[in-house]
N, C-alpha and C positions, 0 to 999 in steps of 0.2 A: 682593181685592176684595169688597165688598157688595152679590151678584148681587139680595138683596131690594131693592135703592135704587129708582127709577122714577125720578129726574130726577140732573142732575151735582150731584157734591157743592161745596160753595164754604163751604170755615169765616173764618174773622178771626179777628183776634186784635187788640183796640183798647185798646190802653192811652194814661193819660192823660200827659203830658211834665210829668213833678211831681219829678221827680230821681231817687228811691231804688226801683230797680228790685230786686222781690224775688222769690228763689226759687219763690213764690206765682204769680205772673206768670208767670214764663220755665215753667213745669210746666203752666199753661194753653193759655198758644201750643205746648208741645211738643205737645199731643194733639190741637189746634186743627190742627196741622199735618201730624202720622203718619194722622189721619184719613181728609183731602183727598189726601198724597201714595200711602197702599192703595186708593184710590177712585179716582184718576185723576182728581183735583179740584181747587180750587184754591183756595188759600192765601192771605188779605189780610191787609197789612199797612196796619190805618188810625188815627189818631193823635187822640182825643179833648180836644184842645186848647181847650173850653170855659170851662174855670176858668179866665180869668187870672191870678185872683188866688196861683194856686198854682201858677203856673208857672215852671218852673227853666231858666234860658237852657242851653243847650244838652242838654238831658232825649232831644230825639228823637235826637239822632246816639248817645246813650247809650243807649237803649232800642237801636237798630241796631247796633249794637257786640255789646251782649247776644246779641243775636238769633244774629246772623251768626258769634260765638266756640262760642257751642254746637252751631250746624249747622242752626239754622233757617232756610232763603229761605224767601220768598214770590212769588207769583206779579204781585202787584201791591198799589202801595204807595207812600207819598209818594219815595220817594228813584227809582225807578223809572216812575214812570205808571204805565197801564192804561186799562180801558175803560171803569172806570166813578171818573175824576180828577173832581175832585181827593178824596185822600184823607186830610187833615186838615181835621178839622169845622168851623173857624175857616174855609174858603176855601168852606164850601157852605149858607152862610146864605140860600141863595135860596132853596134845598130845602128848607127847615125852615120858611121863610115861605109856603110854596106849599103846604104839608100845611096850616100851621096856617091859611089862608083857607078851606081846605077846613073845617076843621072848625069853623069863625065861622060859615062860610055854615048848618053843620047847627045850629047851638044848641049845638056840643058840647065851645065855648072862650069864654072871658070874659075882660074886662081888670080883672085886679084892682084895687078902688079904694081898699083901705086901707093906712094908714102903719101902720109898726111899731110904736109905738103901739096903735094901735086891736087889733093881733092878739096884742099881748100883755095886752090886758082881756080877750080874747075866751079865751086859756089860761087867764088866773086863777082865773076863773071856772068853768071846764070843772073845775079844781083840784079849788075849792071842793066843786063838787058830784063830786066823785069821778066823772067821766067823763073819756074816753080826748076830748082836743081834737080836731077834725075839721075841716077845713075849710070841707065840703061842708055843715057847718050852719050859716054864713056866707054862703052866696053872697046875691050882693046883687041885690037884684030888678031892676034897672035899672040894670048893668054900662052905664058908658060905651063907648062905642067906641074900639076899640083901638089906638090910635097911636101904639104899638110903643116906648114911653119907661116906661110901668106892665107888672109881670107879666102873662105871658097862662097866665089856670088851665084846665085840663083840665076838663069839666066831667063825672062821672061818670052816662051817660043812664039805667043800668040797674043798682043796688045792690042787690047780687044775692050769694049764695055763686058759688063758681068751682072748677072739677074741671079738672085736665091732667094729663098721663102727662108724665112725666121719664124719659129713655132710663137714667137711673142709679137713682131712686127710686122709678121706678113710678106707680104713681096718686098724685098728689095733690090738696088740696083747701083751699082755706079758706072762711070765712066773710066775709058783707057789710061787719064792721068793717074788713077790709083794705084796704076802697076809700077812698079820696077823689079832692078835688081839688088834684092835683098842676099844679107848676106847668110851662109847655110851654117858655115863653120869660122871660127871666129882663127886667129893667129895662135891662140895657147891652147886650139884643140879642141874646145868644147864646142857643142851646136848652139846657134842660138833660141830660143823660145821662137821661130818664126817656123823652125823647125825643126825641131825638138818635140815637140806639140804632139806634132803630125803626126811624124812619124813615132811615137806612145802611142798615140791613142788607136792607129793603123795597128801594130804588133799586141794590143790588151785587149782588141774588140769591143771599143766605146763607140755606142749606139749613139748617146744623146749628150752635144757640148752646150755647158752651162757656164757662162759664164758674161763679168759687165760689158755696160753697151761700150766702152772706151774700147770696145776690138771692132766694131760696126766698120770703123774707117780701114783698118787691117785685112780684115775680112776677104777684097779679091787677091790680095796676093798668096791667100790661103787656098783659095781658090784654082787658080793657076798652079799651085804647086798639084792640090790633089791630081787637077790634069795631068799635071805633064810628069807624073807618075801613075797614071791612068789607077786613082783610087776612090771608092764610092763616097760622098761624101756622108758624114755624118749628119743627124740631125742640131741644129742651128737651135740655141736657144739663149738670146740676149737677154738680161735681167736689167732692172732699170737701178739706178744709181739712189743710193743713199744721201738722201739730203741733208744740211744741218736745219741751224736754226734759223725757221723765217721760209727755207722752202727756197729757195733761190740758187743757195749751190751745193755740190756735194761736202757731205761731211767730209772735215779732215782735222788732224789735229789743232788747228784754229779755234774751230769753233767746239773743243770741247771733247773729241773724240779720244779715248780712253785705249791704253793697251787692250785686249778681249777681259782677260782672265782678272784683270783691276775688277770687274763690275762681279765677280766672286767672292774678290777678300772685302769687298764694300757690300754684302752678303745678300747679295739678288740669289734668286733662285734659280737650278735647273731649265726645269721646266717652265719655269716665269721668262726669261732671256729667251726661251724658244720661242715659246707663244709670241712674246713679242716680236722676235724679229720676223717671223715669218708671215705676219701680217704687216709689214712694209713692202710692201711691191705684190701682195697679193690678197688677196679675202676670198672667202665660197661664198659670199654672201648671207643677207639675213642678219640677223641682228644679234648674236653670241659670240664678246668680244674673248672669254677664255675659254682653252682649249686646250686638252690632255697631250703630250705627245701623239699617244695610240689613235687620237683624233686627225688631228693635222695630218697623219699620213694618211688617214682612210680618205680625208678630206683633198687631199691636196690634188690641185690638176692646173697642169701647163696652162690655158686657157685662159684659166684664172689670173695668171698674172700683168702685172697693170705693163703699161707702156713708159709712162710718166714716173717721176721719181718718188719715192715718198717719205716721210719725214722724219729724222729720228726726233721721238719727243721726248726727253727723260720722262718726264709727268708724267705721261702715260705708262714709261716703264712700272715707276714706281707703282703705279695706280692697278697695272698688271701683279707685279710682287706680293701688294698686302691680298690678293684677293687669291693669288699661289698660296700665300700661308697661312691662311682662314682656311683652307681643304687638307693642311696637314694634318693627321691623328692628333690627337694632345702630348702622346710620346714626344713625337717629332717637334712640333712647336717649344716643349719645352728644351729641346735639344738645341733647338736652333734659336732661341734667347739665351743657354746657357754657355754657349760658346763665345757671346760676348761678352758676357761677366766677367771682368778680372779679380781676380788670387782675394784682392782685399775684400771686394765684396763677398763672396763665398767665404768667409773667416769672418763675417759677422755673426753672434752670438745667437744670434735668432735665424739665420739660414737652416733653409732642408730642403731638399727635393720635394717634397711635399707643397708646404711654403711657396717656393717657386712655382710649382703646378695651378697652383691658387692665386696669384696674379696673374701667369701667362696671358688667360684673355681680355684683361686690362691694357697689360702693354702692349698685346698684335693690335688694339685699336687706336693704338697714339706711335704705331710705326709703320713704317713702308720698305725699308731696309735694315741694315747692322750698324750706317750712318745713322739713323734716327736712333737705335736705340744703346751706340755709343754716348750720341746725344746726351738720351735720358741720364745715363748712369752719369756723366760729366756736371748735370745741374742738379743731383741728388735726387732723381725721381724716382731712384732704386733704391739705393739704400737703408730708407724710414719703413720698408717693408721687414727690414729684418733688423733693425738694432732704432733704439730707441732714439727721437730727434731730441736736438740740443736749440735753444731758440730764446729770443728776449722775450719778458712775460709780457710788456706792450704788445705786442705782436698780437697776443690773443686775442685783442678787441677788433668787434668788427667796425670797417671802416663810418660805415654807416649806425652808429651803435648810441639805445636810445641813455645808458650805463650814464647818471650824474655823475661827474668829475671827480667830486669832495670825495666818495670814500667808493671809486672803481672797481679796485682791486676786493673791495671784503667783496659787493654782492656779487661782481663774476664769481669769487670763489665759491658763494654760494647756489649761483648756477649749478658753478661744474657738479657742486659736491651734493645735488639734489640728481643730477644724471647722474652719478653712479648709484645713488641709494637705488633710480627707476630701472638702471640697467644689472643691479643685484637680482632683481626680480624675476632678469628671465635668465631659464637654465642652461646648462651649457650646451646640449643638446642641442637645444631650439634656439641657441643664442645666433642668429641670420640675420640678414640685411631686414625683411620684412617684420621681424618679431622686432628688431630692435629700434625700426622708425614707428613702431604701432608703439612699441610703451612710450617714448618722449614726444610723440608729436604735439598731444595735450596740451601736455607742458609747454612748447616749442611754441603754442597758440598764446598762451596768458602770459608770457614773458618778450615775447618774441624771435620770429625763429634763425635772426640774426644773430642774435647775442644769447645764442644757443647753440647754434649749428655750427659757425665761423668758429670759436673758441674748441670745441670739439672737434669739429675737423683740422685744426692747426695743430690743436695738442696731439693728435695721430699722427702726422704727417711732417708736421713744422716749415712745411711749407705756403703760398699764399692759391698754387693750382696744383689739386690730388685731386681723387675719386673721393666722390660725397662720403658723408662721414659713416653711411650707414652698411656702404660696401668695403671700405677701410675696417669697420671693425670685424663684420662678418673676418673677414682674412687674416686676422690679427688675431682674434679667439677670444673669448670674454678675460678672460684672468690680464694679458698684454694689452686689452681694449682700458680696463680698470686700473691696472700700474699707470699709462699713459692719462689719463686724466689726473687719478689721484698725485700725480707728479705736475702736471697744471697748478693744479691746486697748490702743491707746497711753493712754487716759481711763485705765484700771484702774493706768496704770504712772507715772500723773503726780504 
């Protein structure tokens, strides 16, 4: 806990319900949540749903599902309520009208009388004169009384330079050109982001605002509104961007950015995703890269947030996910694999939960996410554990076989027959990879390892690439191992 804080920490995440949930959105929520958790504060989920033209049905539920999946929980929000309800901006219109009236009474807000065509004329003239277009250059001398049907604009009272401190970027400043008369409430009666979030943060007691660095250019406008309403500024925390492949531009859909819940569907663990996102723009120092959610909360420090953007590297995400998969208890690992196995696999003759558990360590070594597991299934790399493989007999021969071509089937059949006789001598209870290897190793030296081990492994799996025959024998068990080797002998004799 940060002992330098003089009041209870309150942070918030305030997404717009416009459908797509970006990793950058979740990373912002993650940092705000962790900071509140570490300091025994309050984390608020608020929905900024004032842009009705862009709102997508079901988006609020989608945002909630995305946050819950990665392990982010909130103390107040639209689904659970709280002392500052409501938590949808569309249900807080009276609050915005209250503060709009304060600004009107102070002479710091006016009804915008212009049509879109008139504004376009102003813009074109500014372009012709090669100067920036500013609404404050066109303030009406006698604006009409605001009736709620026209946009209400903020009147910048004092056009000046602004300076402020950001907890990540330090001391920042901007000249008077950054200030303009922006819209507070639109003609449809809904507030703009520039107005609504300031009122919401004030009424909800938000102490620290975390958001992307694209808002730096807008900050002077926010500061001028704080001053106009005589509001104490919250602490500002501008987060670095998440960069796409190559690290030269912000991650976007064209760079492979996906809706956040797609990562869930692809088999990434929530704790792995939290671990991965935490390190894009923050690092506690040291070499440790795999951390739990509890460790992240304990380690999180705003001072360790980077200024420069961090790259979204999916290879890194895969590695982190693989490491977190290895940390799961064995029963959870089995459950994870089972969730990606189709029903036709589970209906195979030798399928059982015990057999699935026995192959879990092998499978986990070969996958980094659920996509990899689906690929294993599609390639046949799972099926042979639960049913006897089928194959052409010539595939049983080692590519560098020393067996003479004239009677190769008879010779290879004799090799496998002798292998079976040796394995029969191993008791059922001792039939493990080490004992199987010890039993046939001298024989492989005698006739050639490739000509014994390759056909043995192929007979057990039916594939060119699979675990070594000793591991396969242990997993399959003595009876099934001997059945498959005897079946190979039959195939060679056909």
